[in-house]
Backbone as CSV, one residue per row, in Angstrom:
resi,resn,N_x,N_y,N_z,CA_x,CA_y,CA_z,C_x,C_y,C_z
1,MET,-138.730,-14.848,-8.869,-137.824,-14.065,-8.033,-136.530,-14.819,-7.777
2,LYS,-136.642,-16.124,-7.530,-135.474,-16.951,-7.270,-134.555,-16.931,-8.471
3,ASN,-135.151,-17.093,-9.669,-134.321,-17.089,-10.883,-133.666,-15.726,-11.100
4,PHE,-134.401,-14.663,-10.742,-133.848,-13.316,-10.898,-132.620,-13.133,-10.000
5,ASN,-132.724,-13.659,-8.758,-131.593,-13.558,-7.817,-130.374,-14.315,-8.339
6,LEU,-130.622,-15.460,-8.958,-129.510,-16.244,-9.515,-128.821,-15.477,-10.634
7,ILE,-129.621,-14.813,-11.452,-129.065,-14.031,-12.565,-128.197,-12.889,-12.028
8,ILE,-128.703,-12.204,-10.994,-127.955,-11.087,-10.399,-126.641,-11.594,-9.808
9,ALA,-126.683,-12.728,-9.085,-125.473,-13.291,-8.474,-124.457,-13.652,-9.530
10,GLY,-124.952,-14.202,-10.642,-124.052,-14.571,-11.733,-123.373,-13.354,-12.335
11,CYS,-124.126,-12.299,-12.486,-123.555,-11.058,-13.050,-122.492,-10.480,-12.128
12,LEU,-122.784,-10.508,-10.808,-121.814,-9.988,-9.855,-120.521,-10.803,-9.879
13,LEU,-120.640,-12.137,-9.942,-119.474,-13.016,-9.995,-118.651,-12.737,-11.232
14,ALA,-119.305,-12.568,-12.353,-118.604,-12.277,-13.610,-117.868,-10.942,-13.514
15,SER,-118.508,-9.991,-12.828,-117.895,-8.666,-12.670,-116.636,-8.747,-11.836
16,VAL,-116.676,-9.512,-10.735,-115.513,-9.672,-9.856,-114.365,-10.331,-10.605
17,ILE,-114.669,-11.419,-11.337,-113.639,-12.126,-12.102,-113.018,-11.200,-13.127
18,SER,-113.862,-10.403,-13.769,-113.384,-9.457,-14.778,-112.427,-8.450,-14.182
19,CYS,-112.688,-7.968,-12.978,-111.852,-6.938,-12.353,-110.537,-7.495,-11.847
20,THR,-110.529,-8.753,-11.393,-109.324,-9.320,-10.784,-108.416,-9.995,-11.784
21,THR,-108.881,-10.190,-13.015,-108.023,-10.805,-14.032,-107.058,-9.756,-14.569
22,ALA,-105.741,-10.063,-14.543,-104.732,-9.089,-14.980,-104.887,-8.788,-16.453
23,ALA,-104.722,-7.503,-16.772,-104.764,-7.089,-18.171,-103.483,-7.520,-18.862
24,PRO,-103.551,-7.734,-20.162,-102.332,-8.111,-20.885,-101.243,-7.076,-20.686
25,VAL,-99.983,-7.541,-20.446,-98.857,-6.650,-20.206,-97.965,-6.660,-21.428
26,SER,-97.523,-5.482,-21.827,-96.683,-5.399,-23.018,-95.337,-6.033,-22.770
27,LYS,-94.698,-6.452,-23.831,-93.374,-7.074,-23.736,-92.380,-6.104,-23.118
28,ALA,-92.484,-4.820,-23.465,-91.554,-3.815,-22.950,-91.659,-3.707,-21.433
29,THR,-92.899,-3.795,-20.914,-93.093,-3.669,-19.474,-92.484,-4.856,-18.738
30,THR,-92.675,-6.055,-19.246,-92.154,-7.235,-18.566,-90.633,-7.254,-18.582
31,LYS,-89.998,-6.603,-19.544,-88.545,-6.597,-19.617,-87.921,-5.568,-18.687
32,GLU,-88.662,-4.532,-18.310,-88.075,-3.460,-17.514,-87.766,-3.913,-16.092
33,THR,-88.664,-4.657,-15.472,-88.535,-4.990,-14.061,-87.271,-5.762,-13.710
34,PRO,-86.915,-6.858,-14.426,-85.795,-7.654,-13.963,-84.439,-6.970,-14.050
35,TYR,-84.265,-6.052,-14.969,-82.911,-5.525,-15.136,-82.766,-4.051,-14.796
36,GLN,-83.735,-3.459,-14.148,-83.663,-2.015,-13.964,-82.487,-1.590,-13.086
37,ASN,-81.981,-2.454,-12.200,-80.836,-2.113,-11.354,-79.700,-3.122,-11.503
38,LEU,-79.647,-3.795,-12.635,-78.685,-4.884,-12.812,-77.245,-4.434,-12.610
39,GLY,-76.859,-3.312,-13.216,-75.484,-2.843,-13.107,-75.109,-2.458,-11.689
40,ARG,-75.964,-1.662,-11.042,-75.659,-1.179,-9.698,-75.789,-2.284,-8.658
41,ASP,-76.921,-2.992,-8.659,-77.138,-4.018,-7.653,-76.284,-5.256,-7.895
42,GLY,-75.824,-5.414,-9.130,-74.916,-6.519,-9.422,-73.621,-6.407,-8.635
43,LYS,-73.237,-5.186,-8.264,-72.034,-4.982,-7.457,-72.186,-5.635,-6.085
44,ILE,-73.411,-5.648,-5.575,-73.673,-6.292,-4.286,-73.386,-7.789,-4.388
45,TYR,-73.871,-8.404,-5.463,-73.677,-9.845,-5.619,-72.197,-10.166,-5.812
46,ALA,-71.507,-9.317,-6.586,-70.073,-9.520,-6.801,-69.318,-9.401,-5.480
47,ALA,-69.675,-8.401,-4.678,-69.019,-8.197,-3.388,-69.340,-9.332,-2.418
48,PHE,-70.548,-9.850,-2.496,-70.936,-10.986,-1.658,-70.001,-12.171,-1.912
49,TYR,-69.704,-12.414,-3.181,-68.770,-13.493,-3.540,-67.360,-13.165,-3.056
50,GLN,-66.931,-11.946,-3.307,-65.557,-11.565,-2.968,-65.322,-11.585,-1.460
51,GLN,-66.320,-11.190,-0.687,-66.153,-11.101,0.760,-66.426,-12.411,1.494
52,ARG,-67.260,-13.273,0.915,-67.735,-14.424,1.688,-67.340,-15.797,1.153
53,ALA,-66.985,-15.896,-0.121,-66.766,-17.215,-0.717,-65.373,-17.759,-0.421
54,ALA,-65.316,-18.943,0.168,-64.031,-19.610,0.378,-63.382,-19.940,-0.963
55,GLU,-64.214,-20.137,-1.993,-63.676,-20.401,-3.330,-62.863,-19.205,-3.841
56,TYR,-63.311,-18.006,-3.494,-62.555,-16.819,-3.903,-61.202,-16.786,-3.187
57,GLU,-61.209,-17.101,-1.903,-59.945,-17.170,-1.162,-59.011,-18.208,-1.790
58,ALA,-59.591,-19.326,-2.193,-58.777,-20.383,-2.805,-58.171,-19.925,-4.130
59,LEU,-58.949,-19.175,-4.909,-58.427,-18.656,-6.178,-57.270,-17.690,-5.938
60,CYS,-57.387,-16.856,-4.921,-56.300,-15.934,-4.585,-55.061,-16.714,-4.151
61,LEU,-55.246,-17.686,-3.282,-54.118,-18.503,-2.828,-53.461,-19.230,-3.996
62,GLN,-54.274,-19.733,-4.892,-53.748,-20.415,-6.070,-52.862,-19.471,-6.886
63,ALA,-53.330,-18.245,-7.093,-52.569,-17.265,-7.871,-51.248,-16.922,-7.189
64,TYR,-51.288,-16.656,-5.890,-50.064,-16.260,-5.186,-49.095,-17.438,-5.027
65,ASN,-49.628,-18.650,-4.862,-48.757,-19.826,-4.796,-48.009,-20.025,-6.109
66,ILE,-48.719,-19.837,-7.214,-48.069,-19.932,-8.528,-47.036,-18.816,-8.676
67,ALA,-47.365,-17.633,-8.167,-46.436,-16.506,-8.242,-45.142,-16.807,-7.493
68,ILE,-45.242,-17.409,-6.316,-44.042,-17.783,-5.557,-43.229,-18.820,-6.318
69,LEU,-43.914,-19.795,-6.895,-43.238,-20.828,-7.681,-42.467,-20.201,-8.847
70,ARG,-43.102,-19.320,-9.587,-42.457,-18.681,-10.733,-41.336,-17.744,-10.288
71,LEU,-41.524,-17.101,-9.158,-40.476,-16.217,-8.660,-39.233,-17.019,-8.273
72,ASP,-39.440,-18.143,-7.617,-38.310,-19.009,-7.252,-37.563,-19.486,-8.504
73,GLN,-38.307,-19.795,-9.551,-37.670,-20.216,-10.795,-36.836,-19.078,-11.389
74,ALA,-37.357,-17.868,-11.319,-36.621,-16.710,-11.840,-35.372,-16.436,-11.007
75,LEU,-35.494,-16.598,-9.700,-34.349,-16.375,-8.818,-33.225,-17.377,-9.069
76,ALA,-33.587,-18.537,-9.556,-32.575,-19.578,-9.825,-31.824,-19.339,-11.130
77,GLN,-32.305,-18.389,-11.923,-31.678,-18.093,-13.214,-30.752,-16.877,-13.093
78,GLN,-29.775,-16.836,-13.971,-28.879,-15.673,-14.031,-29.608,-14.511,-14.706
79,SER,-29.361,-13.305,-14.235,-29.983,-12.127,-14.832,-28.973,-10.991,-14.873
80,ASP,-28.939,-10.250,-15.981,-28.014,-9.123,-16.105,-28.562,-7.860,-15.459
81,LYS,-29.802,-7.918,-14.972,-30.415,-6.796,-14.267,-31.030,-7.300,-12.961
82,PRO,-31.214,-6.412,-11.980,-31.924,-6.819,-10.759,-33.350,-7.256,-11.107
83,LEU,-33.847,-8.217,-10.364,-35.199,-8.723,-10.620,-36.263,-7.798,-10.028
84,ALA,-37.389,-7.736,-10.715,-38.504,-6.913,-10.239,-39.821,-7.585,-10.571
85,ILE,-40.821,-7.282,-9.759,-42.192,-7.636,-10.108,-42.974,-6.330,-10.223
86,VAL,-43.949,-6.314,-11.111,-44.812,-5.153,-11.297,-46.225,-5.581,-10.937
87,SER,-46.826,-4.858,-10.030,-48.144,-5.261,-9.526,-49.119,-4.094,-9.491
88,ASP,-50.338,-4.381,-9.894,-51.461,-3.483,-9.654,-51.787,-3.548,-8.163
89,ILE,-52.688,-2.696,-7.705,-53.070,-2.693,-6.284,-54.510,-3.153,-6.069
90,ASP,-55.467,-2.412,-6.626,-56.876,-2.622,-6.309,-57.424,-3.905,-6.925
91,GLU,-57.954,-4.758,-6.060,-58.471,-6.075,-6.418,-57.377,-7.012,-6.937
92,THR,-56.120,-6.566,-6.832,-54.988,-7.456,-7.092,-54.432,-7.943,-5.771
93,PHE,-54.370,-7.043,-4.786,-54.069,-7.510,-3.426,-54.807,-6.724,-2.347
94,LEU,-55.464,-5.618,-2.730,-56.312,-4.912,-1.771,-57.774,-5.030,-2.186
95,ASP,-58.611,-5.370,-1.226,-60.039,-5.587,-1.447,-60.802,-4.293,-1.173
96,ASN,-61.396,-3.727,-2.249,-62.172,-2.491,-2.133,-63.670,-2.736,-2.314
97,SER,-64.107,-3.973,-2.180,-65.513,-4.283,-2.425,-66.435,-3.541,-1.465
98,TYR,-65.909,-3.131,-0.316,-66.706,-2.395,0.674,-67.202,-1.072,0.096
99,TYR,-66.343,-0.436,-0.685,-66.728,0.824,-1.321,-67.894,0.594,-2.283
100,ALA,-67.802,-0.460,-3.091,-68.866,-0.757,-4.050,-70.183,-1.033,-3.342
101,VAL,-70.110,-1.745,-2.216,-71.315,-2.053,-1.447,-71.938,-0.777,-0.885
102,GLU,-71.121,0.077,-0.319,-71.629,1.327,0.247,-72.338,2.155,-0.815
103,ARG,-71.735,2.279,-1.994,-72.330,3.069,-3.066,-73.646,2.441,-3.538
104,SER,-73.626,1.136,-3.698,-74.817,0.450,-4.196,-75.977,0.565,-3.208
105,LYS,-75.685,0.424,-1.924,-76.743,0.528,-0.917,-77.323,1.944,-0.851
106,MET,-76.555,2.907,-1.324,-77.048,4.287,-1.403,-77.779,4.542,-2.722
107,GLY,-77.814,3.515,-3.584,-78.454,3.665,-4.880,-77.596,4.433,-5.867
108,LYS,-76.269,4.388,-5.658,-75.365,5.160,-6.502,-74.243,4.279,-7.039
109,ASN,-73.554,4.798,-8.054,-72.436,4.089,-8.670,-71.121,4.755,-8.285
110,TYR,-70.048,4.226,-8.836,-68.710,4.784,-8.624,-68.648,6.228,-9.098
111,ASP,-67.933,7.049,-8.346,-67.514,8.344,-8.876,-66.170,8.695,-8.242
112,GLN,-65.383,9.518,-8.928,-64.015,9.761,-8.519,-63.904,10.408,-7.138
113,LYS,-64.791,11.335,-6.839,-64.717,12.043,-5.553,-64.882,11.090,-4.376
114,THR,-65.933,10.255,-4.416,-66.159,9.346,-3.292,-65.112,8.234,-3.263
115,TRP,-64.587,7.863,-4.440,-63.509,6.868,-4.485,-62.273,7.409,-3.755
116,GLU,-61.927,8.668,-3.999,-60.768,9.264,-3.337,-61.002,9.408,-1.837
117,GLU,-62.229,9.652,-1.450,-62.552,9.695,-0.021,-62.335,8.313,0.602
118,TRP,-62.659,7.272,-0.153,-62.462,5.902,0.326,-60.977,5.566,0.442
119,THR,-60.198,5.837,-0.608,-58.776,5.475,-0.580,-58.021,6.281,0.466
120,ALA,-58.480,7.489,0.769,-57.827,8.319,1.785,-57.887,7.664,3.172
121,LYS,-58.885,6.834,3.399,-59.020,6.162,4.694,-57.944,5.104,4.903
122,GLY,-57.459,4.522,3.808,-56.401,3.510,3.911,-56.833,2.255,4.631
123,ILE,-58.069,1.806,4.388,-58.594,0.670,5.155,-58.997,-0.527,4.288
124,ALA,-58.692,-0.496,2.997,-58.966,-1.674,2.166,-58.175,-2.856,2.733
125,THR,-58.747,-4.036,2.679,-58.137,-5.194,3.337,-57.354,-6.059,2.342
126,PRO,-56.340,-6.799,2.836,-55.528,-7.633,1.934,-56.272,-8.887,1.490
127,LEU,-56.084,-9.253,0.241,-56.636,-10.517,-0.241,-55.859,-11.673,0.376
128,THR,-56.531,-12.776,0.555,-55.933,-13.937,1.205,-54.659,-14.379,0.480
129,GLY,-53.567,-14.454,1.228,-52.299,-14.923,0.678,-51.421,-13.842,0.102
130,SER,-51.948,-12.634,-0.041,-51.190,-11.576,-0.713,-49.992,-11.106,0.116
131,GLN,-50.195,-10.922,1.415,-49.098,-10.422,2.253,-47.891,-11.355,2.202
132,LYS,-48.161,-12.640,2.275,-47.077,-13.625,2.242,-46.272,-13.495,0.957
133,PHE,-46.939,-13.344,-0.171,-46.227,-13.280,-1.443,-45.359,-12.035,-1.554
134,TYR,-45.938,-10.853,-1.299,-45.182,-9.613,-1.492,-44.038,-9.500,-0.481
135,GLN,-44.266,-9.943,0.733,-43.203,-9.932,1.721,-42.098,-10.924,1.341
136,TYR,-42.492,-12.057,0.798,-41.507,-13.055,0.358,-40.646,-12.485,-0.767
137,ALA,-41.274,-11.838,-1.735,-40.528,-11.266,-2.856,-39.506,-10.251,-2.360
138,ALA,-39.928,-9.373,-1.463,-39.016,-8.357,-0.933,-37.881,-8.986,-0.132
139,SER,-38.197,-10.055,0.599,-37.168,-10.714,1.414,-36.079,-11.348,0.555
140,LYS,-36.401,-11.638,-0.709,-35.439,-12.224,-1.630,-34.680,-11.155,-2.425
141,GLY,-34.919,-9.896,-2.088,-34.232,-8.815,-2.768,-34.876,-8.405,-4.079
142,VAL,-36.027,-8.965,-4.383,-36.758,-8.601,-5.603,-37.436,-7.244,-5.374
143,GLN,-37.328,-6.363,-6.358,-37.930,-5.037,-6.226,-39.409,-5.100,-6.600
144,VAL,-40.240,-4.606,-5.709,-41.689,-4.647,-5.900,-42.179,-3.257,-6.314
145,PHE,-42.661,-3.160,-7.561,-43.186,-1.889,-8.062,-44.702,-1.972,-8.135
146,TYR,-45.366,-1.028,-7.479,-46.815,-0.949,-7.525,-47.191,0.074,-8.605
147,VAL,-47.739,-0.408,-9.705,-48.139,0.454,-10.811,-49.665,0.491,-10.822
148,THR,-50.212,1.612,-10.420,-51.652,1.716,-10.200,-52.219,2.935,-10.906
149,ASN,-53.498,2.892,-11.199,-54.161,4.058,-11.776,-54.857,4.904,-10.719
150,ARG,-54.497,4.687,-9.471,-54.852,5.681,-8.467,-54.091,6.968,-8.823
151,LEU,-54.651,8.097,-8.453,-54.050,9.385,-8.803,-53.060,9.849,-7.733
152,GLU,-52.248,10.827,-8.109,-51.207,11.313,-7.202,-51.785,11.800,-5.882
153,GLN,-52.963,12.399,-5.907,-53.574,12.880,-4.667,-54.017,11.742,-3.746
154,GLU,-53.926,10.520,-4.244,-54.271,9.352,-3.428,-53.038,8.686,-2.812
155,ARG,-51.876,9.269,-3.013,-50.634,8.649,-2.534,-50.640,8.446,-1.024
156,GLU,-50.983,9.489,-0.294,-50.918,9.404,1.174,-51.786,8.267,1.710
157,GLY,-53.026,8.196,1.249,-53.918,7.136,1.718,-53.452,5.753,1.278
158,THR,-52.858,5.684,0.087,-52.366,4.406,-0.425,-51.186,3.907,0.403
159,VAL,-50.241,4.803,0.684,-49.092,4.438,1.519,-49.565,4.000,2.907
160,LYS,-50.521,4.731,3.443,-51.085,4.378,4.752,-51.652,2.962,4.731
161,ASN,-52.359,2.629,3.660,-52.985,1.311,3.532,-51.931,0.211,3.392
162,LEU,-50.903,0.454,2.575,-49.849,-0.539,2.386,-49.095,-0.798,3.693
163,LYS,-48.797,0.278,4.409,-48.072,0.130,5.675,-48.920,-0.565,6.732
164,LYS,-50.227,-0.295,6.700,-51.132,-0.904,7.679,-51.033,-2.423,7.656
165,TYR,-50.838,-2.981,6.448,-50.802,-4.438,6.312,-49.417,-4.960,5.917
166,ASN,-48.404,-4.131,6.150,-47.009,-4.546,5.970,-46.656,-5.000,4.552
167,PHE,-47.258,-4.345,3.558,-46.808,-4.568,2.192,-45.523,-3.761,1.991
168,PRO,-44.500,-4.365,1.412,-43.201,-3.681,1.321,-43.232,-2.453,0.416
169,ILE,-42.678,-1.360,0.916,-42.474,-0.159,0.110,-40.971,0.124,0.157
170,GLN,-40.271,-0.292,-0.880,-38.809,-0.239,-0.848,-38.247,1.149,-1.110
171,SER,-39.045,2.018,-1.708,-38.698,3.433,-1.860,-39.932,4.162,-2.371
172,ASP,-39.897,5.477,-2.323,-41.040,6.268,-2.780,-41.349,6.007,-4.254
173,ASN,-40.294,5.810,-5.063,-40.529,5.628,-6.506,-40.970,4.212,-6.867
174,HIS,-41.173,3.377,-5.867,-41.719,2.034,-6.123,-43.247,2.045,-6.148
175,LEU,-43.829,3.169,-5.755,-45.279,3.348,-5.869,-45.509,4.334,-7.008
176,ILE,-45.955,3.825,-8.143,-46.070,4.637,-9.351,-47.542,4.822,-9.691
177,LEU,-48.028,6.018,-9.430,-49.441,6.317,-9.652,-49.665,6.879,-11.049
178,ARG,-50.899,7.083,-11.380,-51.244,7.606,-12.705,-51.024,9.111,-12.754
179,SER,-50.417,9.568,-13.837,-50.255,11.002,-14.024,-51.193,11.486,-15.129
180,LYS,-50.930,11.074,-16.376,-51.761,11.513,-17.491,-52.520,10.341,-18.112
181,GLU,-51.811,9.439,-18.735,-52.471,8.362,-19.466,-52.840,7.200,-18.556
182,SER,-53.955,6.566,-18.866,-54.389,5.424,-18.064,-53.587,4.170,-18.395
183,SER,-53.071,4.080,-19.611,-52.252,2.927,-19.987,-51.020,2.854,-19.087
184,LYS,-50.663,1.662,-18.699,-49.516,1.465,-17.820,-48.248,1.100,-18.587
185,GLU,-48.338,1.058,-19.902,-47.223,0.572,-20.707,-45.968,1.423,-20.546
186,THR,-46.095,2.726,-20.586,-44.928,3.602,-20.437,-44.269,3.404,-19.084
187,ARG,-45.069,3.278,-18.046,-44.525,3.065,-16.706,-43.806,1.720,-16.612
188,ARG,-44.361,0.699,-17.247,-43.697,-0.607,-17.245,-42.375,-0.545,-17.995
189,LYS,-42.374,0.147,-19.129,-41.146,0.258,-19.931,-40.058,1.014,-19.180
190,ASN,-40.437,2.017,-18.423,-39.453,2.760,-17.636,-38.814,1.880,-16.573
191,ILE,-39.604,1.023,-15.967,-39.061,0.081,-14.980,-38.120,-0.902,-15.660
192,ALA,-38.528,-1.374,-16.836,-37.746,-2.377,-17.567,-36.382,-1.868,-18.027
193,LYS,-36.180,-0.569,-18.041,-34.870,-0.026,-18.430,-33.783,-0.452,-17.451
194,ASN,-34.168,-0.591,-16.195,-33.169,-0.889,-15.155,-33.390,-2.217,-14.441
195,TYR,-34.527,-2.863,-14.723,-34.851,-4.097,-14.007,-35.353,-5.165,-14.971
196,ASN,-35.165,-6.391,-14.564,-35.706,-7.529,-15.296,-37.057,-7.872,-14.667
197,ILE,-38.139,-7.500,-15.339,-39.481,-7.766,-14.804,-39.820,-9.238,-15.036
198,VAL,-39.860,-9.997,-13.974,-40.071,-11.439,-14.095,-41.531,-11.832,-13.861
199,LEU,-42.301,-10.955,-13.215,-43.716,-11.252,-12.958,-44.530,-9.970,-13.010
200,LEU,-45.735,-10.093,-13.540,-46.711,-8.999,-13.480,-47.983,-9.555,-12.861
201,LEU,-48.535,-8.827,-11.903,-49.755,-9.256,-11.229,-50.841,-8.209,-11.410
202,GLY,-52.055,-8.663,-11.677,-53.161,-7.734,-11.858,-54.496,-8.442,-11.899
203,ASP,-55.562,-7.653,-11.845,-56.917,-8.183,-11.974,-57.509,-7.822,-13.324
204,ASN,-56.781,-7.010,-14.084,-57.253,-6.497,-15.360,-56.189,-6.793,-16.412
205,LEU,-56.599,-7.188,-17.603,-55.628,-7.561,-18.628,-54.671,-6.429,-18.973
206,ALA,-55.130,-5.190,-18.873,-54.268,-4.047,-19.168,-53.137,-3.902,-18.155
207,ASP,-53.182,-4.645,-17.058,-52.082,-4.641,-16.089,-50.862,-5.392,-16.612
208,PHE,-51.029,-6.110,-17.720,-49.950,-6.951,-18.223,-49.283,-6.424,-19.486
209,SER,-50.062,-5.883,-20.397,-49.514,-5.491,-21.689,-50.436,-4.499,-22.378
210,ASP,-49.844,-3.650,-23.244,-50.679,-2.730,-24.016,-51.441,-3.449,-25.121
211,LEU,-51.172,-4.733,-25.309,-51.953,-5.527,-26.259,-53.423,-5.589,-25.845
212,PHE,-53.681,-5.294,-24.561,-55.037,-5.365,-24.031,-55.662,-3.983,-23.812
213,ASP,-54.911,-2.924,-24.079,-55.402,-1.573,-23.805,-56.541,-1.175,-24.745
214,LYS,-57.675,-0.800,-24.148,-58.811,-0.226,-24.889,-59.202,-1.058,-26.117
215,LYS,-59.180,-2.346,-25.977,-59.556,-3.238,-27.072,-61.006,-3.695,-26.911
216,SER,-61.599,-4.094,-28.024,-62.969,-4.594,-28.001,-63.015,-5.957,-27.311
217,GLU,-64.214,-6.430,-27.028,-64.364,-7.755,-26.424,-63.707,-8.823,-27.291
218,THR,-63.932,-8.768,-28.588,-63.378,-9.764,-29.511,-61.862,-9.689,-29.532
219,GLU,-61.328,-8.481,-29.587,-59.874,-8.302,-29.609,-59.237,-8.774,-28.306
220,ARG,-59.898,-8.513,-27.190,-59.364,-8.951,-25.896,-59.321,-10.468,-25.812
221,SER,-60.374,-11.098,-26.271,-60.422,-12.560,-26.262,-59.322,-13.140,-27.141
222,SER,-59.126,-12.553,-28.308,-58.090,-13.019,-29.221,-56.702,-12.817,-28.622
223,ALA,-56.484,-11.668,-27.977,-55.180,-11.378,-27.370,-54.873,-12.339,-26.225
224,VAL,-55.889,-12.710,-25.464,-55.703,-13.688,-24.383,-55.228,-15.025,-24.950
225,LYS,-55.858,-15.454,-26.003,-55.467,-16.737,-26.614,-54.050,-16.670,-27.172
226,ASN,-53.693,-15.529,-27.749,-52.344,-15.371,-28.297,-51.278,-15.357,-27.207
227,ALA,-51.660,-14.911,-26.003,-50.715,-14.843,-24.886,-50.917,-15.995,-23.908
228,ALA,-51.522,-17.066,-24.374,-51.917,-18.177,-23.491,-50.766,-18.698,-22.634
229,ASP,-49.576,-18.782,-23.189,-48.436,-19.352,-22.456,-47.945,-18.454,-21.326
230,ASP,-48.320,-17.181,-21.358,-47.839,-16.249,-20.331,-48.658,-16.301,-19.047
231,PHE,-49.905,-16.755,-19.136,-50.754,-16.791,-17.946,-50.351,-17.953,-17.040
232,GLY,-50.068,-17.604,-15.784,-49.565,-18.602,-14.854,-48.062,-18.758,-14.939
233,LYS,-47.454,-18.055,-15.870,-46.003,-18.116,-16.024,-45.384,-16.750,-15.735
234,LYS,-45.767,-15.745,-16.507,-45.303,-14.379,-16.253,-46.452,-13.473,-15.825
235,PHE,-47.653,-13.781,-16.293,-48.842,-13.008,-15.928,-49.624,-13.767,-14.861
236,ILE,-49.812,-13.145,-13.701,-50.616,-13.740,-12.629,-51.866,-12.886,-12.449
237,ILE,-53.006,-13.466,-12.776,-54.256,-12.692,-12.731,-55.130,-13.108,-11.546
238,ILE,-55.668,-12.106,-10.877,-56.570,-12.304,-9.738,-57.993,-12.024,-10.218
239,PRO,-58.963,-12.870,-9.883,-60.328,-12.652,-10.379,-60.969,-11.403,-9.791
240,ASN,-61.669,-10.669,-10.644,-62.423,-9.485,-10.205,-63.726,-9.453,-10.991
241,VAL,-64.810,-9.836,-10.329,-66.120,-9.845,-10.986,-66.896,-8.564,-10.708
242,GLY,-66.268,-7.614,-10.003,-66.962,-6.384,-9.650,-66.875,-5.302,-10.716
243,TYR,-65.712,-5.177,-11.342,-65.522,-4.130,-12.348,-64.252,-4.431,-13.137
244,GLY,-64.052,-3.673,-14.200,-62.835,-3.841,-15.000,-63.087,-3.545,-16.467
245,ASP,-62.038,-3.686,-17.268,-62.185,-3.429,-18.697,-63.078,-4.465,-19.375
246,TRP,-63.291,-5.598,-18.748,-64.233,-6.581,-19.301,-65.627,-5.951,-19.387
247,GLU,-65.917,-5.056,-18.449,-67.200,-4.366,-18.429,-67.181,-3.198,-19.420
248,SER,-66.116,-2.390,-19.357,-66.005,-1.214,-20.237,-65.968,-1.597,-21.707
249,SER,-65.285,-2.699,-22.011,-65.172,-3.119,-23.417,-66.526,-3.507,-23.988
250,PHE,-67.398,-4.021,-23.135,-68.741,-4.381,-23.585,-69.503,-3.152,-24.069
251,TYR,-69.253,-2.004,-23.405,-69.900,-0.746,-23.800,-69.057,0.026,-24.809
252,ASN,-68.021,-0.639,-25.354,-67.105,0.008,-26.304,-66.500,1.285,-25.722
253,TYR,-66.252,1.244,-24.407,-65.596,2.343,-23.689,-66.361,3.668,-23.816
254,LYS,-67.662,3.558,-23.995,-68.515,4.741,-24.017,-69.128,4.889,-22.630
255,TYR,-68.835,5.991,-21.986,-69.230,6.159,-20.594,-70.438,7.078,-20.414
256,ASP,-71.100,7.399,-21.534,-72.254,8.293,-21.437,-73.590,7.564,-21.527
257,TYR,-73.556,6.226,-21.540,-74.811,5.487,-21.500,-75.470,5.690,-20.139
258,THR,-76.784,5.756,-20.131,-77.497,5.827,-18.857,-77.471,4.455,-18.202
259,ASP,-77.757,4.416,-16.901,-77.825,3.136,-16.195,-78.860,2.225,-16.837
260,GLN,-79.987,2.798,-17.238,-81.043,1.993,-17.850,-80.566,1.385,-19.166
261,GLN,-79.824,2.164,-19.958,-79.303,1.641,-21.224,-78.298,0.510,-20.971
262,LYS,-77.416,0.716,-20.011,-76.429,-0.314,-19.686,-77.109,-1.590,-19.203
263,ASN,-78.087,-1.415,-18.326,-78.806,-2.567,-17.788,-79.487,-3.354,-18.901
264,SER,-80.131,-2.637,-19.814,-80.815,-3.285,-20.927,-79.831,-4.035,-21.815
265,MET,-78.684,-3.423,-22.078,-77.666,-4.056,-22.924,-77.133,-5.331,-22.279
266,MET,-76.862,-5.276,-20.973,-76.364,-6.463,-20.265,-77.403,-7.575,-20.251
267,TYR,-78.626,-7.183,-19.947,-79.705,-8.166,-19.850,-79.892,-8.908,-21.172
268,ASP,-79.827,-8.155,-22.255,-80.020,-8.751,-23.579,-78.796,-9.549,-24.046
269,ALA,-77.611,-9.242,-23.478,-76.380,-9.883,-23.944,-76.184,-11.294,-23.398
270,VAL,-76.620,-11.520,-22.163,-76.388,-12.836,-21.564,-77.336,-13.869,-22.160
271,LYS,-76.856,-15.098,-22.258,-77.591,-16.149,-22.951,-78.233,-17.120,-21.974
272,SER,-79.385,-17.590,-22.338,-80.032,-18.647,-21.552,-79.883,-20.002,-22.225
273,ASN,-79.289,-19.988,-23.451,-79.006,-21.231,-24.167,-77.606,-21.099,-24.789
274,PRO,-76.875,-22.201,-24.952,-75.521,-22.134,-25.529,-75.564,-21.619,-26.958
């Protein structure tokens, strides 16, 4: 009887171990969990850096300090046209990371309707050092043109936001919004007819030249190297890890991928070894 009880106990123990041991998991299953919300939730991490990191503030200050230095150099030179700077708005001097956080916490991504609701509020905050630079440029008689891909219906909220933080608006036509094409090249050329554009500021390469418009990742990298002397001299770039053509170019500007497809592509693209 004693031996029989031992046999029964052994069988029960084996049964318990058998039930609690995890079954083999397929490779596909193990890959789904880590990246299922990479694109959407990644906006939270990007915003965390943008809103909280002193290093981000330092990068902004570095960019605007260089901009003042280059502007002073331009002012010291003779010019046959009035001087102008051309600047993007979003993530170039206004921080919209709050919108990205709100959408992400709702489990949603960017869409035009909610973006316009956000810009209508006129509450995006200035990046560190930005007010000093734009006010300084205007005080020197330099014309400040805001060339943005915000739409015409966003003008009122945009003006409200600029005035809230005392960014100079020298005339109505100094705020140039998007009408038809997303490329800013035509708008820049129109400004250049009457002004000497000495500085361009942006968070996206397309804010500087059509050499960067709708180009592949490889082409963008090559164009950056070809324009190396312009960065920090005529092109002043502000870091934006939340969104931009760096992201769109990775998807070859195809906007019909599902979130799951995008997440999988990103997850597979990043390297764990050089």
